[in-house]
C-alpha positions as CSV (number, residue, x, y, z in Angstrom):
1,M,51.9,-5.0,-62.0
2,P,50.5,-6.0,-58.6
3,E,50.3,-9.7,-57.8
4,A,47.0,-11.3,-58.5
5,T,44.9,-12.2,-55.5
6,E,41.9,-14.5,-55.0
7,R,38.6,-13.0,-56.1
8,R,36.4,-16.0,-55.5
9,S,36.9,-19.5,-54.4
10,V,35.1,-22.8,-53.8
11,R,36.4,-25.8,-51.9
12,I,36.4,-28.9,-54.2
13,G,37.1,-32.5,-53.6
14,S,40.6,-33.9,-52.9
15,P,41.8,-37.3,-54.1
16,W,43.0,-38.5,-50.8
17,T,42.6,-38.1,-47.0
18,G,44.8,-35.4,-45.5
19,A,44.6,-33.1,-48.5
20,S,42.4,-30.1,-49.4
21,A,41.6,-28.6,-52.7
22,W,40.1,-25.3,-54.0
23,A,39.1,-23.8,-57.3
24,R,39.8,-20.1,-57.4
25,M,39.2,-17.2,-59.8
26,M,42.0,-14.6,-59.4
27,T,41.8,-10.9,-59.8
28,D,43.8,-11.1,-63.1
29,G,41.2,-13.5,-64.6
30,R,43.2,-16.8,-64.1
31,L,41.6,-19.9,-62.8
32,E,43.7,-21.8,-60.2
33,L,43.0,-25.3,-59.0
34,E,45.0,-26.0,-55.9
35,L,45.7,-29.3,-54.2
36,Y,47.3,-28.9,-50.7
37,D,48.6,-32.1,-49.2
38,H,49.1,-32.0,-45.5
39,S,49.0,-35.7,-44.9
40,Q,51.3,-37.8,-42.9
41,E,52.5,-39.4,-46.2
42,A,53.5,-36.0,-47.5
43,E,55.4,-35.4,-44.3
44,Q,57.2,-38.7,-44.5
45,S,58.0,-38.8,-48.3
46,M,58.5,-35.1,-49.0
47,G,59.5,-33.7,-45.6
48,G,56.4,-31.6,-45.1
49,D,53.3,-30.1,-46.7
50,V,53.2,-29.8,-50.4
51,A,50.9,-28.2,-53.0
52,W,50.1,-28.5,-56.7
53,I,48.5,-25.5,-58.5
54,Y,47.1,-25.9,-62.0
55,V,46.6,-22.6,-63.7
56,V,44.3,-21.9,-66.6
57,E,44.8,-18.6,-68.3
58,P,42.0,-16.0,-68.7
59,A,41.6,-16.6,-72.5
60,E,40.5,-20.2,-71.9
61,I,37.7,-19.3,-69.4
62,P,35.0,-18.7,-72.1
63,R,35.7,-22.1,-73.6
64,L,35.4,-23.7,-70.2
65,L,32.0,-22.0,-69.7
66,D,30.9,-23.1,-73.1
67,L,32.0,-26.7,-72.6
68,L,30.2,-27.0,-69.3
69,G,27.1,-25.0,-70.5
70,L,27.6,-22.3,-67.9
71,Q,27.1,-18.5,-67.8
72,D,29.6,-17.1,-65.4
73,E,32.7,-17.7,-63.2
74,T,30.7,-18.4,-60.1
75,A,28.8,-21.2,-61.8
76,L,32.1,-22.5,-63.1
77,L,33.6,-22.8,-59.6
78,E,30.5,-24.4,-58.3
79,A,30.4,-26.9,-61.2
80,F,33.9,-28.0,-60.3
81,A,32.7,-28.8,-56.8
82,R,29.5,-30.6,-57.9
83,R,30.4,-32.3,-61.1
84,F,33.9,-33.7,-60.4
85,P,34.8,-36.0,-57.5
86,H,38.2,-34.3,-56.9
87,V,40.7,-31.8,-58.3
88,H,42.6,-34.6,-60.3
89,A,39.3,-35.4,-62.1
90,V,39.1,-31.7,-63.1
91,R,42.8,-31.7,-64.2
92,D,42.2,-34.9,-66.2
93,W,39.1,-33.4,-67.8
94,L,41.1,-30.3,-68.8
95,Q,43.6,-32.6,-70.5
96,R,40.9,-34.5,-72.4
97,Q,39.3,-31.2,-73.6
98,Q,42.8,-30.0,-74.6
99,I,42.5,-27.0,-72.3
100,P,46.0,-25.7,-71.8
101,Y,47.2,-25.2,-68.2
102,T,50.4,-24.9,-66.3
103,E,51.3,-26.9,-63.3
104,Q,53.3,-25.5,-60.3
105,F,54.6,-27.6,-57.5
106,D,55.5,-26.1,-54.1
107,S,57.6,-28.5,-52.0
108,Q,57.4,-26.3,-48.9
109,A,53.7,-25.3,-48.9
């Protein structure tokens, strides 16, 4: 099976200066929320750029759309950018709504 690639993405807020974040729909239907930290603090404490990726499986996407009152994936990505101040707020909301996700950490992003 070929590796999933990005189908659509929207830049969303990051929780601190020197970081960037995106919400992405992948070709296999997964939602990925990525926080890429390229700050001086990451360099000093972790030895370089790092990234966290929160992955929501395709089976959960209809529930996300329903909870947010949305019709499609494009609106979902845009809602993450408009309704939430940063990616950690999205992650925290997923937890409160009991939406399962996995977390991946890349120490050499």
